[in-house]
N, C-alpha and C positions, 0 to 999 in steps of 0.2 A: 356797640351793634349800629350799623347805619339806618338813621330816619327811611320807613319806608314811604316814596311818592304817594299825596294824597290819593291821585289820578289813577295809581295803581288797585286803589282798593273799590273804585265803580267802574271797571277795565269794561265788564261784560257791558256795561248799561251806556256807556260811550261808543262802543262798537256799534250797538243796536240802533243809537241814535244818530249815528252817522250812517247806518243804512236806510234807516229811513226817511232823512235830507236825501241822500243822493237818488232814492226812489223817486222822490215829488218832484226832484229838479230834471229824472230822466225823462219821468212821463209829463214834463212839461213843454219836453223837446222835442217829444215824437209826436209824428202828424194826427188828428182824428183818428183816421182811419187805419191806421198802421196797429199791428199786434202788438200787445204787452204781455205776452208770457214770459220776456224777457225780465221784468220788472220782478216777477215773482222768483226766477233764478237768481237775480241782483240779491233781494230778501233771504234767500233761503242759504247762498253763499255767507252773507254777513253773519246769519241767525250762528253759520258753524263755526265763525270766527268767534263769535260770542262763547259758544260751546268751549272752543279751545280757549279762550282767555279765563273762563269761569275755574277750569281745570290748572291750569297755571297759576294760578292764586292759592292752589294749596303750595305753594312753596314759599309762599308769603307768612312772616310768624304772625300769628292771630293775634288782630288788634284793631285800633279803629283810625278813621281820620275824618278831613271835613270838621275840626274840633266836637270828634266824639260823637259825630251822625252817622255814620256810616260805621259797618262792622264787616270784615275780611274773618271768617274762621269756616270749619269742615261743616259746619253747621247750614251756614248761608252758600257754601261750594256747592251742597247737594243738593239744594231745592233752585240756585241759578240753573245747574245742569238739566234736573228735573222738567223747570219749563222750557227752556228754552228747546228739551227735544220736542215736547209736547209741541209749540210753536214751529220746529222744524217740518215735521211730520206734516200739519196741518198747510205750512205752505204746501209742501208735496202733492197734497192732497187736492189744493184749492187751485195747481196748475192746469190737472185735466179737468176736475169737477167745475169750473167758472166758464161759462159757454165764451167763445171765442167772439162777441161780439157783446158780452155783458157791458153795463156801464162802470166806468170809474175803477178800471181796473189797478191804475198805479194806487188811489184813494184806500185800497183794499189789502194790498197788501202794506202799503205804509203803515195804517191804520193796527193792523197783527203786529207789527215790527213795535212799533210807537207802544201799544198797548202791553210785551213784554217789557218795556222799558220802565214801565210802571209796578211791575206784577216782580221781576229782579231786586229795584228798589225798596220794595216794599217788604222782601225778607230779609237786607241787609241792615234798613234804616232800626239806630237804637236809640231817636231822636221823634217823638209823637207827631210832632208837624212834618218833619219828613214823609214818617209814615202817611198822613193824611193825604199827603200832595201826589205820592204815586200811587193813594188810592184812588184817587180822581185820575191823573194820568191812565192808569187800569180801566176804569169804570167808564169813562170816555167814549174810549176807543170802541169795548164792548156794548155799550147804548149803540153806538152807529151801526157797527156791525149788524147787529142783531136786526135793525130793520134793511137792510142791504137790498133785500128784494122789495123795492119800492113798488111792482108793479102789480102787487099780490095784496092784499085786503090785511091777511094776517101780518104780513111782515113790518110795517109802519106801527099796527096793533101791537105787538109783541114788543118795538122797541118802545115804545111810549110808555106801556103796563112796566116795563124795566128801570127805566128811567126815574120815575113818578115814587115808584118803590124805592129803587134804589138812592137816590135822593133824598127819602126818609130816612131811610138806614143810615146814608152817612151822616146827616144831622143826630143821629143819636151816637156814632162816634165822637162826630166831633163836641156835641155837649159834654161827652164822657172826659176828652180831653181836657176842657176847659174846668170842669170838675176838681178832676186833679191837680191840674196844677194851682189850685185855689188851696189845694189841701195843702200839696207840699213845696209848691213855689219853685215848680220845674217843670219840664216834658221830657226830660232825658229820664230814658228808662232806666239807667244805669243809678242814676240819684234817686230814683222813685222805689226802687228795689231797696234804697240804703233807709228810705226815710217813711216809707208807706206803715213800717208797723209802730213807729214812736209817732206818728202824727197823732197833732191833742184832735182832731177833727177825723174820727173814724167812721162818721156817717158819711161824709164825703167822699171818701176814700171808697168805701160800699157801695155806693150811689155811681161813683165812675166806673167801678168797675163793670156793675149790673148796665151801665148805656154800653159801652164798648163791647160786651158782650151780643148785646143786641146785633149792633151794625155790624159784626163779623159774621154771625151767624146767618145774617141775612145773605151776605156772600156766600159761604156755604151751605145754603137752600135747607137750614134745620130746622126741623118742625118746633114751631108752628110760624114761624118766618118763611114759610115755603111757597107761599101762593102765585106768587110769580114765576116759578119755575116750570109747567107745564105749559104753558103759555107763548111762553119764550121761547123754549125749545122748537114746539111745533111751530112757529113762526117764523124762525130764524134759519140761512141754508146751513144743510147739515154739517159740511165743513164749518163753518161759525159755530155751531152746537158742539163739535169735535173740540173745538179751543175754549169758548166760555165753561164747558161741561166739567172742565178739568186741571188749568192753568190759573184762572183766577181763585178757584178755591183751592189750591197748592199752595197759595202766597196767603190765603187770606188765613189756613189751619197754620203755616209759619208763624204768622203776628199772633192767631192765638196761643199759642205754644209762647210763642214769648210773653204774651200778658200773663199767663197764669204760671207758669214754671219759673219766669225769671222775675215778672215785675211785680207780683201780687200772691209767692209762694207763701205770705203770714196767712191769705186771707181762705187757703183751702180747704176751712172748713166750710167756706161760704160756695165756692165756683163749685167744688167738687159733687155736691148733691144737686147743685144746677144745672149741671152738665150730664148728670148721669140720669136726671128726668129729660131733659132734650134727648138725649141719646134714646131713650127709650120710646119717647114720642116721635122720633123719627125716622125707627125702625119699623112700627108699626104703621105708624099712617101710611108712609111710602109703600110699603108690600101692599097691607092689603087695598090702597087705593089702586096701583098697578095691576092688582087681578083683574079689575076692571074695567081696564082699559083694550081700544082694542085699536087704538092709534099706537103705532110702533113707538116715534117718537116722544110721545104722552106716557106711554108704557116706560121708557129708559128715563126720562124725566125724572117720575116716582121712583125711579129705581135708585136715582142718584140723591133721593130725600134719602131712602135707607140707606145707602153706603155711606154717605153723610153722619150716620146714626152711628155704623159698624165704629169708624174714624172715631167719634169722641167716646165711644165703650173703654178707648185705649187710654183717654184721659184719666180713667179713673186709677191707672196703676200707677205706684208711689215709681218719684225720681227719671233715672235715665230709663226706666223700662220703659214706664209711658211713654214718655214721648221717642224714643226709639220706633215703638211700637205705631203709634202715629205718624211717624214720616214714613215706614215704610211702607204704611198701607195708602199714604196719598199717591207713593210713587206705582204701587201695583194699580190702583184703580184707575192710575190716569194713563198704561199703558193697555190698559183692557178696553176702557171705555173708549179712545180715540179708535181703535181699530174697529170697533162694533161700527162705532158712526162713520169710520171710512169705506166698511161694508155695508151701512145704510144707505149712504151717497150713492155707490153704485148701484143698488138696486132700485132705488126712488127716485134718482138722479135727481139735477139741479131744481128741478122746481115740485119734486114731491108728489112726482106723478104718480105712485105707489103708496100709498102712505098706512095701509093698513096690512095689521098679521096676516091677513087670510091673503093678499097681494102675494104675502112670500109662499107662498102655498108650490113646493116642489121645485124652492130652490135648488136643492141640490141634485134636481135633473136637468135642468133649465143652464145650470155654470156649476158644474160639482164642484168649482175650486173657491166659489162663492160661499157655495152651501155649505161648504166644509169648514170655514173661516168662520162662516155666524154663528154655525154649530161649537167652535172651537171656544170664541170669546163669551160665549154663554155659558158655556159649563165656566171656564175662568171665574163669570161674575156669579154665578154659584155657590162656588167656591168647590169645586172639586179637585183632587189632589193632581199634583205635578203642573199644577197654573199656577199664576202669583197670586189668584183670588184663595186659594187656599189659603196658602201661607198668612197674607194678608189678614186673613179671620185670624186665625190662627194665633197671631202673634198680639193683635187685636183683646180676643178673647182671654188668651194667659195673660195678660196686663193685668186687665180688670178683674181676673181670679187675685193674681199676686196682690193687688190692691184688696182685697176683698172685698170687690162687687160681685160676688159668686153670682149674685141672683139676676147681674145685669148681665154676665156673662150665658145665664140662661135664656134669657130672654134673647139674646143674641142669634142664641144657635135656634130657638124656637122662628124665629124670623127668617132664619136664613133657610130654613125647611119650606115657611111660606114662600119668600122670594122665588126656591126653586120650580113651585110650582107655573108661574108665567114665563122665568125662562123656557124651563122645558116646554111650554106650550108653545113659542114662537121654533123653536128646534124642530119639536116635530111636526109643527105645517111645513117649515122646510124642507123635513125629511119625507112628507107624504109625497106618494104619485099624482101627478096633475091630474086632475077630472077628465079635463079637453088636451089633447095632444097640441092643438094650437099655441096650448099655454107655455110648451118647453121651446119654442121660437118667439116669446115676448121679449123684445130689445132691453138690453141692457147698455150701463154707460160703458163705453171703451175702456178697458183697462193698459192704460200709457205706463211708461217706466216709471215716472213720478208717482204716482199712485201706486203702482208696486210696490215702489222703495217705502212708501210709508206704510204699508202690510204687511212688509219682511221685517221692519223696523218694530212694529208692535207685537206681532208674534215673537219675533225672537225676544222682546223686552219680558213678555207674558211669560215664556216657557223659561228663562232664562231666572226670572223670580222663583217660579214655581219648581226649577230642580234643581239650582247652585245659589239660595240666597244668601250661602254666606256673606260673601263679598259687599253685597248692599246693606246686609245687617250687619258688617263692621263699621260702614261708613256710616250710617243711618247711629250707632252709641257714641261715636268720636263727637257727632254732630251733637247728640243728647248730653254728653259730655262736656263740650263747649259751650250750651246753652247753660248750664251751671256753673261752671267754673267763673271765678274772678273776673270780671273784664279788666281787658287789660288800658293800661292810660299811661299820660306822661310822664307819670311817678313811677307805678309799676313795670319792671319788663315785660318784656314781650313775651311769648311762649309759643312755639312751634306747635303743629300737628301732631308730629313725632313725637314732641313730649306729652301732647294731649292723651295720644294712645297707650304711651307706656306709665 
């Protein structure tokens, strides 16, 4: 069998990097007063090519490249497609949401694409130092994007909070990497998996696991590492929140799955109860805090904390069942959350002129389409059947029950009922008839072709995952088997995705 060129293993990341560089070069050549919407189109086209490259990687045999530092498999391809899909929808939303004369649009689109490079690389890296570099690429981009509205007080405040707390969490991750290197003498995920169980100093192994969990759980905004989330969501532009509330978390969950199921399966007795407790805390704290919110973005921020708990509930499942359920939930949550933030952007505007729940009163009468879409995404977040949210929770709680965590599944179901209260409160507010007839004529952001396409993609994905989840579930199961399979090396023969399914 002919060896696969290493560059093919990171082809989506290469395409995204070239796209970001082109955006910066073209931006520098455009006169200061000229429109820069074309830069967003260029970034969107490059992202579509990255999606194509990710799907094309399924034709490659599963294996590693660049001295066993990056991997190509059905597992990595699935996360690449989800992340690039989120980035594409965010770029389409930004094309219509960013004011024509807003500052530094070229940098905005370049940062979104460069952030995607780090997120994709994080899902395919099997060398901890590469993971750290990828995490930093992703984090630096989102730190800057969080403070993109420099003219407001909340924008820089959210960026500074995110940067300080994010740097602190990253230090935990790096220290965990140092500890596992001290215990095993390597930073390769595969070699650590083979030697962790027999390492002489198990205290260092367990401490490294705890440190890395802290760093990653911060990125997914799980309790008690969630304190940054409401302020950052409120201060960042809504299109940026649509990105940062989904894509970085997808990448972080991909790495978290690799940590617990591939690198430290021998420590299941330690990490499983810890994640059980964190799942309960995230679901409970997130839902109870969301009940008290009047600001829509802060409510959705606490909702994100709760959904991190639902995803972590799937980690109680054994083997491929838990992995598949967690992967499916990340895809379902990404579709419906990007969709609802698209609606929030159109209703509140770029400057968040209508941030409160009461401002959505009568939305169904002011704009029947937006009102209907808002209610649809809220129903999906609640977990009503025929939506992606329903099957996401169903598979997550089923995995927990299959793993023996029946109490965790019951707590999750109870929390879903609590979550329905604040989701339906916003839905009922949008469906109420306006008190003043003038409210029906309140201006909304015009829906252009680009933002219409982003809404179409998110609605279609949410419905597809809710009505016909079989194909996606097969893809997640293929990825789960790949994650648990022995890694391909220079000695062992490479296996294909077809052989894995068989």
